Structure formats: C-alpha cells, structure tokens
N, C-alpha and C positions, 0 to 999 in steps of 0.2 A: 410470533412474539412482537409486541409493540414496544419499541425502545422508550417511548414516552411514559410507559407504565412503570419503568424502573425508577425507584426513588433516586433523586439527585439529578436526573437528566434535565429537568426544567431549569434548575439553577445553573448547570453547566452550559446549556444552550444560551441562556441569557448572557453569561460571561463571554462565550465565544462571539456572540453578536456584537457585544460592546468592544471587544478587543481584536476582531478579525483583521482589521487594517494593520494594527500593530504586529500581530503574529505573522503577517505576510512580509512586512517591510523592515522589522527590527527583530533582534534576538533577545531582548531584555526579559521577555516573559517565557522563554524556552524552558527554564527550570520548573515553572509552574504547570506546564501543559500536561505532561503525563500524570502527575499526581491528581490533577483535576479530572482527567478522563477516568482514572482508577477510582476516585471517590464516587463517581457515578456508576461504577461497576461495568463500564463498557468493555474493558479487556476480557471480562469473563462471559460476555455474550457469545453463545455457541459453545461454551465449555460446560461439561457436565457438573451438576451440583455436587456430586460425590468428589470431584476434584477441586472444589472451591469456587466454581463458576456459577452463573445464574441459569444455566440450562440452555436448551435449544441446540441448533446445529450450525454448520458453517454458513448457511443462508441467512441466519439471524446475524451473524458477524458481518455479512455484506450489508444488511440493512442498517446496522449500527454505524458502519463507516460512511454509508450514504447520508445518514442523518447528521453526522458530524460535519461532513464535507459540504452540506447545504449551508452551514454557518461559516466554516473556515476550512479551506483545503489544506492549509498548513497543519491544522489539527487532524484532519482526515488522513493526511499522509503519515503523520506520526502514529495514529491508531492502526493504520494498515501495516506499517513495519512491525509494530509491537505485537499485534494480533497474529500476524503471519508467523513470527518467530514462535509464538505460543502454539500455533497449529503444527509447526514442525515437531515440537515436543509431544503433542497429542498423537501424532502419527509415527512417532519413533518407538522402536522396540526397547529402548533404553528406559525402562520404568524408573530406575533409581535416579537418573538425571532429571526426569520429569518431576518426580516427587520432591527433589531437592530445590529445583529452580522455580517451580510454578507459583508457590505462595508469594514470593517477593515480586514476581512479574504481575500477578493479578492485583496486588496491592499497590503497584506503581512505585515500589521502593527500588526496583531495578528495571532498567530498560531492556527490551529485546529488539534486536535488529536482524533483518532477514539475511543480508549478506550474500544471497544466492542469485542476484540478478545476472552475474556473469555465468553462473551454472545453468540458468534457464536458457541463455543464449547458446551455451555449449550443448545443451540437450537437443536444440534444434539445428545444430551444425553451423552456428553463426560465429562462434568464437572458441578459442582454446581456454582451458582453465588457467587462471592467473596465480594460483597457489599450488605449490607442490609439497608433498609430505614424504618424509623418509622415516623408517623405523629404526630406532636405536634402543635395543633391549625391549622393555615393556612400555616404552614411551614413543610418542610421535614428535618429530621436529618439523615445523612448517616455515616456509619462506614464500614471499610473494606480496601481492598488493590487492587491495579492493579500492578502486579509485572513487567510489561514490556509494556511501552507506548512510541511511537515515536512522534517526533515533539513537545516535551514539551519545547519550547523555554523559557529560563529564562527571556527573555524580555517580555513575556506575552503569555498565551495560554488559550484556551477553550478545554475541554475534555468531550467526551460523555461517560456516565457511565450507565450500566444496574444494577438495584438494586432490590433485592427481598423485597417485603413488609413484614414487621414484622408480620402483622396479617394474613399472608398466603393468601392474596387476589391477588396472582400473582406478576408480576414484572413490573417495569416501566423504561423508559430511560430518563435520565436527562442530562443537560449540567452544568458542573462545571467550575469555573474560577480559575486561579492561585492566585487571590486575596481573595478567600474564606477562612475565618478562619476555621481551622480544616483540611485543605488540605496541605499536606507536600510532596513536590517533593524531591526525593533523588538526590544525585549526579549522573551524567551520568554513566550508566552501563559500565563496563570495557570490551567492545566488542573487538573481534579480527579483526573486519572490520566495515565499515559503521559508523565510529566514529564521523562524523559530523552530525549525524541524530538526535541529542538531544534526545536520548533514555534513559529513566529513569523509576523509579518506583514511584507510587503515594500511599500514605497512607492517609486514611480518618478517622478522629476521631471527632465525634460530628460536622461534617460539615453541616451547616444549609443553606438551600436555600428556596426560595419561589416557588409557583406553576408556576410562569412565566418562570421558567427554565425547565419545563417538555417538552422534545422533543416529547415523546409519552407516554400516560398513560397506554398502554397495550403492553408490550414488546413481549408477546407471539404472538399477532396478527401482530405486526409491523415488527419484525425482519425478518420473512420470506420474507417480501416485499422488504426490503433493502439489504438482503443477496446477491442477484445477483450483485448489484453494488459493494458491499464490496469485493467480490471475483473476480468479473470481472475486476475492476480497479487494484486489486492486480496482476492479470494475466499479466497486462501490463508490470510489472517488468521483468518477465521471457521472454516475447516476445522480449523486447528490448535487453536483454542480449544474447539471442540466435542469433538474427540478427547480433550483433556485433561479436560474436565468429565465426560464419560462414564466415562473411566478412573478418575477420583477417586471418582465415585459408586459404581462397582463395588467399589472398595477399601474404602469406608465401610460396605458392607452386612455386618452381623454375624449376626443371627439368621436362622434359616430363614424365619421369617415376613416379615422385611424383604426377603429375597431374592425370595420369592414375589411380594410386592407390587410390587417395582420391576423385576423381571427383564424382564417383557413390555414396559413402556415404554422401558427402556434398549435392549432389542434392536430395537424398532421405530425408535428414533431412529438407532441405528447403521446400520440398513438404509437409512433415508432419507438419511443422510449419504453412504453409499457410492454410492447412486443419483445424487445431485446432483454428487458429485465426479467420478464416471465421465462424466456428461453434460458437465461443464465441460471435462475434459481432452480428451474426444473432439471437442467443438466447437472447441477451440483448435487441435488437431492438423489438423483438416480444413479450417479456415478458414470454417466454417459461420456463425460469429457476425458476420462482416463484412456479410453480406446479411440476417441475421436477428438483429439486436441484441436484439429482444424476448425471444428464448430465453435469452440471457445475463442479461437483467434479471430474468427469473423465477428463474433459479438463484441469483442474488445475494439476492433476496428470500427464497427458500426457505431458504438457509443461515442468514440472520439469524433466521428463525423457528425453525429447528432449534436454533440456539444458545440462544435464549431458553428453550426447553423443557429443554435440556441442563443449563444452570446451575440451573434450577429443580429438576431431579431431583437434582443434586449437593447442593443445599441440603436437600432432603428426606432424602437419605441421610446427610448429615452431622449433621443435627439441631441441638440446642442448642449443640453444640461450635462451630458456625459463628459464634456470637456471643461466643466467648471469644477474647480477643486471643492467648492462648498457642497456640490451635489453629486459629483462623480467619483468620490473616493472608493466607494464599494464596487461600482461598476468597473473601474480601472483595475481594482484588485481581482475581480472575477475574470477580466480579460487576460491578465497575466497568469492566473491559475489555469485557465482553459488552455493557454499556450503550452503548459507543462504536460497535460494529459497525453498528447500524441508522442512525446519523447521519453516518457518514463519507461524503463526497460521491462520487458522487451518492447521496443518502440513500434509504432504503427508501421513504419517503413520496414523494419526487420520482420514483422509478422507477414507483411505482404510478400516479402522475398521468400519466406518459407512456403507460403501458399502457392506462389508462382512456380517454385521448384517441384511441387507435387503434381502440377498439371502435366499430362502426357505431351511429349514433344510432337 
C-alpha cells in the first residue's frame, strides 16, 4: 500500500514539513497533531476496512509511521503510540471493547497510548511491573505509576496498562481512560525534543474499572503475540529518519570531490537500511518474530546504528552550515530526534542485555 495514494496525505506532509521544528521544540501545536493524522486516515492504515480502517496489514502501519517520521519524528512518535494502542485492540479477544473504542480512535477524536513499555521490559526480564491490580467483587482496583507515556492528549485518551494481580495469579492488560477516578496525568515531561508528543506520566491510586476494560486476561501469553507489532511499528520511526538523513546528505553534496568521498558510505547505508527494512517487513508478515524475538531485537539495534551513521553523514555533507541557525534548524532537529531512537523503550542497551543473556556461558 502506498501511503501517498491515501487522500489527504500530501496536505498532511506539507503541514508537517512546515511545522516540524515547532513540533519538536514547542507544544503549542500538540492539540492539532492527532486530528491532522486522522484526517489523512493514517491511524487506519493496516486496519481492516470492515472495522473502519483503510485496509492492509501491520507492515503498512510501519510504512505509514516511516513516512510521517521522515517529516517529523514528533508526529511519527505520536502515530506510533496511537497506532500501537489500536493494534492492541485488534489483537484483543474483547470484541466489545474494540467496537466501542475504535471509531473515535480512527477519527482522532480520542487518543490511544500504548502504556506497555514497562510490560515489554518485564517480558524480557528487565523490570518488574509498576502497576498492581486487586479484585474487589466484579471490579478491579489498580495502583502504581507509568513514568513515561506518549499521546496522552489532555482532550481525552485511552491507555493500555499491564498490571500484576495482587494474589500472584499472573498479570493482565487493561485499558484505562482519562476520565477514570484515581488516574492522574502529570504535566507534560520537560523533554529536550518531541515536545508536541503529549508525553507525560500517569499515577494510579485506587483506580477502579470493570471487567469490560480487560484487553487480555493473561499478559504472559498475550504480550509475546503483540510484541512484534509494538517493536515493528516502533522501527518505522528509525526507518523514516534514516531515509530523510540520507536524502538530505545527498542534496548537500556539491563538488565532485565531496560526491566521491561520501557516495560510497551513503550507498552502503542505503543498502543496509533496505536489508533491515526488508527483514522487518518479512518477519512481521510471516509471524516469525513471535517465536524468535531476538531476530527483531537485532533489527531494532541495527536500525539505530544505521541512523547514527546517517545523521553523521548528513552533518559531514552539510558542513559548517549545520551550525548556522538560518540553515541548520532542520538538521539540528534531526540530530536531536536521532538521539531519541536508541533510548526509546526497550532501549538499544536493554535489548543488547537480553541478547547477551541468551548466549551460552
């Protein structure tokens, strides 16, 4: 599926190009961002038409996030969080919850936030769950915190949360709402970049919900099934940013000497990107990553490494102009954006720790 073939994307991309620096450095356009993404139908990419989407599969969602991230990583980050929450509903056995929430999510009237970064670390043995749930009659009461969640629009959001059962009977995944008593959203985190992403913390104190909000009753069984989409969609951010850095580096090459010096490394990085992107999309289509998550971890690590080299080459090609405010605003934004990719959860370091632990002693 070509993202550019979807009506409205050309206008969206023009707006993102014009406001990318602002979306990165300020929060004043944050309220506009999700509705504009939804007006171009991008949250519905990879969602069946019968459910209100535009069709395709999760690989098309990766492509949509990559296309947005080429223009603005803040926008790509928001789309990733929103689309990933939608994916949770698509893979949930709770059809009633999906049918109730999906229309507003696809239309951008309500935001979706993944909230499962801590759970993905838990799944790999890197952290304990930070939310606990206890049963009181036919309701659940949740306590704990989510220190970093994206797309928590003050205008309204749903957030997925993994919670350990107090009685030790494993964990479950639920959906909470901004309207739930006992849920407190912090002020936006004071980020050095991506400031229009509505990234904040969530504190839960005696937050009560009914069983109709359970996304899946067995987090241990369900999280490995949804992890490929979580990480695969996340990889779309790096793919888009690499593409843009390489394209900008090529545009900056002036003299024949410069072209000769950088043509080979630019070509090599382009080939490496194509190889990793192909492996990612193939693994998502075949379902191979459910049984072999380490293969997906290696792709995520490789994309972050490629990105580091790509922005470095863009800097070399741009030269001293990169340090002039009149010329370098977009480059400095991409430099900050690229610094985020290795640390977004699960971070490159955490994934390397998991892979190292799998090696025989």
